[in-house]
MDTraj code that builds the backbone (N, CA, C; nanometers):
import mdtraj as md
import numpy as np

residues = "MET GLU GLN ASP GLU PHE GLY ASP ARG LEU ALA LYS ILE GLU LYS MET VAL GLU ASP THR ASN ARG GLN VAL HIS ALA MET ARG ARG GLY GLN ARG VAL ARG THR LEU THR SER ILE LEU TRP LYS LEU ALA ILE VAL ALA ILE ALA ALA TYR ALA TYR TYR PHE TYR VAL TRP PRO TYR VAL GLU GLN VAL MET GLY VAL TYR GLN THR SER GLN ASP TRP GLN GLN GLN VAL GLN GLY PHE PHE GLY GLN TYR PHE ASP THR SER THR ARG PRO".split()
xyz = np.array([
    [14.5082, -2.2708, 0.6792],
    [14.4293, -2.2988, 0.7957],
    [14.2963, -2.3631, 0.7576],
    [14.2372, -2.3141, 0.6545],
    [14.1119, -2.3720, 0.6103],
    [14.1310, -2.5146, 0.5613],
    [14.2430, -2.5436, 0.5011],
    [14.2700, -2.6768, 0.4495],
    [14.2800, -2.7764, 0.5647],
    [14.3479, -2.7406, 0.6745],
    [14.3589, -2.8281, 0.7905],
    [14.2225, -2.8473, 0.8563],
    [14.1480, -2.7399, 0.8666],
    [14.0142, -2.7471, 0.9259],
    [13.9234, -2.8367, 0.8404],
    [13.9337, -2.8226, 0.7091],
    [13.8557, -2.9060, 0.6189],
    [13.8967, -3.0531, 0.6333],
    [14.0233, -3.0818, 0.6438],
    [14.0738, -3.2175, 0.6607],
    [14.0281, -3.2778, 0.7926],
    [14.0301, -3.1964, 0.8987],
    [13.9833, -3.2446, 1.0287],
    [13.8341, -3.2789, 1.0236],
    [13.7589, -3.1906, 0.9627],
    [13.6142, -3.2158, 0.9507],
    [13.5876, -3.3412, 0.8675],
    [13.6635, -3.3548, 0.7599],
    [13.6470, -3.4727, 0.6739],
    [13.6821, -3.6005, 0.7498],
    [13.7850, -3.5975, 0.8312],
    [13.8240, -3.7147, 0.9108],
    [13.7153, -3.7478, 1.0130],
    [13.6581, -3.6451, 1.0759],
    [13.5493, -3.6679, 1.1727],
    [13.4278, -3.7299, 1.1044],
    [13.3966, -3.6755, 0.9857],
    [13.2821, -3.7287, 0.9114],
    [13.3086, -3.8730, 0.8719],
    [13.4323, -3.9036, 0.8294],
    [13.4666, -4.0406, 0.7909],
    [13.4520, -4.1353, 0.9100],
    [13.4974, -4.0953, 1.0274],
    [13.4824, -4.1769, 1.1478],
    [13.3351, -4.1961, 1.1827],
    [13.2574, -4.0882, 1.1681],
    [13.1145, -4.0961, 1.1972],
    [13.0442, -4.1912, 1.1002],
    [13.0803, -4.1860, 0.9728],
    [13.0205, -4.2734, 0.8723],
    [13.0563, -4.4192, 0.9016],
    [13.1824, -4.4453, 0.9365],
    [13.2234, -4.5824, 0.9700],
    [13.1485, -4.6333, 1.0926],
    [13.1340, -4.5479, 1.1934],
    [13.0614, -4.5878, 1.3145],
    [12.9142, -4.6136, 1.2839],
    [12.8545, -4.5277, 1.2035],
    [12.7146, -4.5454, 1.1660],
    [12.6968, -4.6743, 1.0866],
    [12.7895, -4.6995, 0.9942],
    [12.7830, -4.8214, 0.9142],
    [12.7938, -4.9444, 1.0036],
    [12.8827, -4.9430, 1.1012],
    [12.8991, -5.0543, 1.1945],
    [12.7706, -5.0752, 1.2758],
    [12.7100, -4.9664, 1.3202],
    [12.5862, -4.9763, 1.3975],
    [12.4709, -5.0308, 1.3126],
    [12.4620, -4.9859, 1.1889],
    [12.3555, -5.0336, 1.1000],
    [12.3716, -5.1830, 1.0737],
    [12.4952, -5.2260, 1.0491],
    [12.5181, -5.3692, 1.0265],
    [12.4848, -5.4500, 1.1512],
    [12.5168, -5.3990, 1.2680],
    [12.4838, -5.4688, 1.3925],
    [12.3322, -5.4772, 1.4108],
    [12.2614, -5.3710, 1.3765],
    [12.1151, -5.3728, 1.3878],
    [12.0545, -5.4738, 1.2908],
    [12.1061, -5.4787, 1.1689],
    [12.0546, -5.5754, 1.0710],
    [12.0828, -5.7178, 1.1151],
    [12.2014, -5.7418, 1.1681],
    [12.2371, -5.8742, 1.2178],
    [12.1462, -5.9121, 1.3348],
    [12.1218, -5.8183, 1.4246],
    [12.0318, -5.8431, 1.5371],
    [11.8900, -5.8726, 1.4918],
    [11.8441, -5.8018, 1.3894],
    [11.7095, -5.8255, 1.3365],
    [11.6996, -5.9644, 1.2751],
    [11.8032, -6.0076, 1.2050],
    [11.8023, -6.1426, 1.1468],
    [11.7961, -6.2480, 1.2560],
    [11.8729, -6.2277, 1.3610],
    [11.8721, -6.3226, 1.4722],
    [11.7343, -6.3253, 1.5383],
    [11.6748, -6.2088, 1.5600],
    [11.5406, -6.2027, 1.6195],
    [11.4367, -6.2701, 1.5299],
    [11.4461, -6.2497, 1.3996],
    [11.3520, -6.3132, 1.3065],
    [11.3664, -6.4645, 1.3108],
    [11.4892, -6.5134, 1.3065],
    [11.5133, -6.6573, 1.3132],
    [11.4626, -6.7141, 1.4454],
    [11.4901, -6.6453, 1.5547],
    [11.4430, -6.6905, 1.6856],
    [11.2908, -6.6925, 1.6907],
    [11.2282, -6.5928, 1.6349],
    [11.0819, -6.5868, 1.6325],
    [11.0234, -6.7030, 1.5527],
    [11.0822, -6.7324, 1.4380],
    [11.0339, -6.8437, 1.3558],
    [11.0512, -6.9758, 1.4301],
    [11.1679, -6.9950, 1.4904],
    [11.1914, -7.1177, 1.5662],
    [11.0959, -7.1300, 1.6839],
    [11.0676, -7.0198, 1.7507],
    [10.9751, -7.0202, 1.8643],
    [10.8350, -7.0611, 1.8191],
    [10.7892, -7.0044, 1.7076],
    [10.6562, -7.0383, 1.6568],
    [10.6492, -7.1832, 1.6116],
    [10.7557, -7.2329, 1.5481],
    [10.7587, -7.3738, 1.5092],
    [10.7570, -7.4645, 1.6316],
    [10.8272, -7.4250, 1.7370],
    [10.8279, -7.5046, 1.8601],
    [10.6888, -7.5098, 1.9217],
    [10.6181, -7.3983, 1.9206],
    [10.4822, -7.3951, 1.9762],
    [10.3906, -7.4878, 1.8962],
    [10.3999, -7.4821, 1.7644],
    [10.3169, -7.5682, 1.6797],
    [10.3530, -7.7148, 1.7007],
    [10.4821, -7.7440, 1.7103],
    [10.5257, -7.8831, 1.7298],
    [10.4791, -7.9369, 1.8649],
    [10.4897, -7.8568, 1.9684],
    [10.4457, -7.8998, 2.1015],
    [10.2943, -7.9217, 2.1025],
    [10.2212, -7.8318, 2.0376],
    [10.0757, -7.8479, 2.0315],
    [10.0383, -7.9748, 1.9546],
    [10.1058, -8.0013, 1.8439],
    [10.0769, -8.1225, 1.7662],
    [10.1123, -8.2470, 1.8474],
    [10.2240, -8.2453, 1.9164],
    [10.2649, -8.3577, 1.9998],
    [10.1619, -8.3830, 2.1096],
    [10.1202, -8.2760, 2.1770],
    [10.0221, -8.2889, 2.2847],
    [9.8892, -8.3411, 2.2302],
    [9.8467, -8.2932, 2.1166],
    [9.7219, -8.3409, 2.0580],
    [9.7324, -8.4886, 2.0244],
    [9.8417, -8.5275, 1.9605],
    [9.8559, -8.6665, 1.9150],
    [9.8627, -8.7636, 2.0320],
    [9.9358, -8.7287, 2.1376],
    [9.9560, -8.8236, 2.2459],
    [9.8569, -8.8096, 2.3611],
    [9.7948, -8.6933, 2.3771],
    [9.7061, -8.6737, 2.4910],
    [9.5594, -8.6584, 2.4528],
    [9.5304, -8.5977, 2.3401],
    [9.3915, -8.5727, 2.3013],
    [9.3395, -8.6815, 2.2082],
    [9.4216, -8.7272, 2.1148],
    [9.3756, -8.8220, 2.0139],
    [9.3194, -8.9513, 2.0731],
    [9.3765, -9.0086, 2.1792],
    [9.3138, -9.1290, 2.2354],
    [9.1696, -9.1047, 2.2815],
    [9.1423, -8.9893, 2.3382],
    [9.0058, -8.9584, 2.3794],
    [8.9158, -8.9385, 2.2577],
    [8.9680, -8.8785, 2.1541],
    [8.8900, -8.8612, 2.0310],
    [8.8556, -8.9973, 1.9725],
    [8.9523, -9.0892, 1.9731],
    [8.9252, -9.2241, 1.9234],
    [8.8182, -9.2937, 2.0071],
    [8.8225, -9.2755, 2.1388],
    [8.7203, -9.3353, 2.2248],
    [8.5821, -9.2806, 2.1922],
    [8.5738, -9.1501, 2.1768],
    [8.4447, -9.0874, 2.1449],
    [8.3957, -9.1358, 2.0092],
    [8.4860, -9.1468, 1.9120],
    [8.4458, -9.1965, 1.7802],
    [8.3990, -9.3415, 1.7893],
    [8.4645, -9.4211, 1.8727],
    [8.4223, -9.5599, 1.8920],
    [8.2855, -9.5686, 1.9556],
    [8.2609, -9.4851, 2.0567],
    [8.1294, -9.4834, 2.1218],
    [8.0230, -9.4392, 2.0225],
    [8.0524, -9.3389, 1.9422],
    [7.9573, -9.2915, 1.8425],
    [7.9268, -9.4019, 1.7410],
    [8.0323, -9.4714, 1.6944],
    [8.0118, -9.5793, 1.5978],
    [7.9289, -9.6913, 1.6593],
    [7.9549, -9.7234, 1.7858],
    [7.8776, -9.8261, 1.8548],
    [7.7319, -9.7848, 1.8663],
    [7.7078, -9.6580, 1.8972],
    [7.5691, -9.6108, 1.9084],
    [7.5001, -9.6141, 1.7726],
    [7.5739, -9.5848, 1.6658],
    [7.5161, -9.5922, 1.5322],
    [7.4791, -9.7372, 1.4987],
    [7.5687, -9.8303, 1.5326],
    [7.5388, -9.9722, 1.5080],
    [7.4172, -10.0161, 1.5900],
    [7.4117, -9.9731, 1.7141],
    [7.3000, -10.0087, 1.8005],
    [7.1705, -9.9518, 1.7452],
    [7.1750, -9.8274, 1.6983],
    [7.0568, -9.7630, 1.6425],
    [7.0086, -9.8397, 1.5188],
    [7.0985, -9.8829, 1.4348],
    [7.0598, -9.9590, 1.3163],
    [6.9999, -10.0945, 1.3547],
    [7.0544, -10.1558, 1.4587],
    [6.9992, -10.2826, 1.5043],
    [6.8569, -10.2654, 1.5578],
    [6.8358, -10.1588, 1.6343],
    [6.7023, -10.1325, 1.6886],
    [6.6046, -10.1023, 1.5753],
    [6.6465, -10.0221, 1.4791],
    [6.5596, -9.9917, 1.3660],
    [6.5276, -10.1184, 1.2864],
    [6.6273, -10.2036, 1.2694],
    [6.6050, -10.3295, 1.1989],
    [6.5073, -10.4191, 1.2736],
    [6.5213, -10.4219, 1.4061],
    [6.4308, -10.5029, 1.4879],
    [6.2881, -10.4546, 1.4751],
    [6.2670, -10.3228, 1.4938],
    [6.1306, -10.2698, 1.4836],
    [6.0790, -10.2733, 1.3413],
    [6.1672, -10.2576, 1.2443],
    [6.1262, -10.2655, 1.1048],
    [6.0799, -10.4049, 1.0680],
    [6.1332, -10.5014, 1.1371],
    [6.0963, -10.6400, 1.1130],
    [5.9521, -10.6658, 1.1569],
    [5.9109, -10.6057, 1.2658],
    [5.7766, -10.6308, 1.3208],
    [5.6759, -10.5202, 1.2864],
    [5.7229, -10.4022, 1.2696],
    [5.6338, -10.2890, 1.2403],
    [5.6763, -10.2255, 1.1089],
    [5.6539, -10.2922, 1.0017],
    [5.6942, -10.2443, 0.8717],
    [5.6058, -10.1263, 0.8318],
    [5.6663, -10.0093, 0.8143],
    [5.5906, -9.8886, 0.7810],
    [5.5799, -9.8669, 0.6317],
    [5.6457, -9.9477, 0.5541],
    [5.6412, -9.9261, 0.4079],
    [5.5105, -9.9724, 0.3465],
    [5.4312, -10.0573, 0.4156],
    [5.3060, -10.1083, 0.3594],
    [5.1895, -10.0183, 0.3924],
    [5.2081, -9.9201, 0.4773],
    [5.0989, -9.8280, 0.5110],
    [5.0737, -9.7287, 0.4001],
    [4.9489, -9.6895, 0.3812],
    [4.9169, -9.5944, 0.2738],
    [4.9577, -9.4536, 0.3046],
])
top = md.Topology()
chain = top.add_chain()
for i, resn in enumerate(residues, 1):
    res = top.add_residue(resn, chain, resSeq=i)
    for name in ("N", "CA", "C"):
        top.add_atom(name, md.element.get_by_symbol(name[0]), res)
traj = md.Trajectory(xyz[None], top)
């Protein structure tokens, strides 16, 4: 009687171990899928942000840089003009 009871318990434990192993493998597989999805999601966010910056923000940045460069050129021209008539290097 004890031998049959021991065999039954062993069979139950074996089924439980197989079920646990199947569940653990499913959890690991699910975690891998979630990790891959998370990485792809973050890459998509970065790619969309880079695309938006390049096509929507960069033209305005170029305009501002052009205006700044023009103002720098204008400032140098004005300084050159006044330097021509009001030379400050000869003053003591």
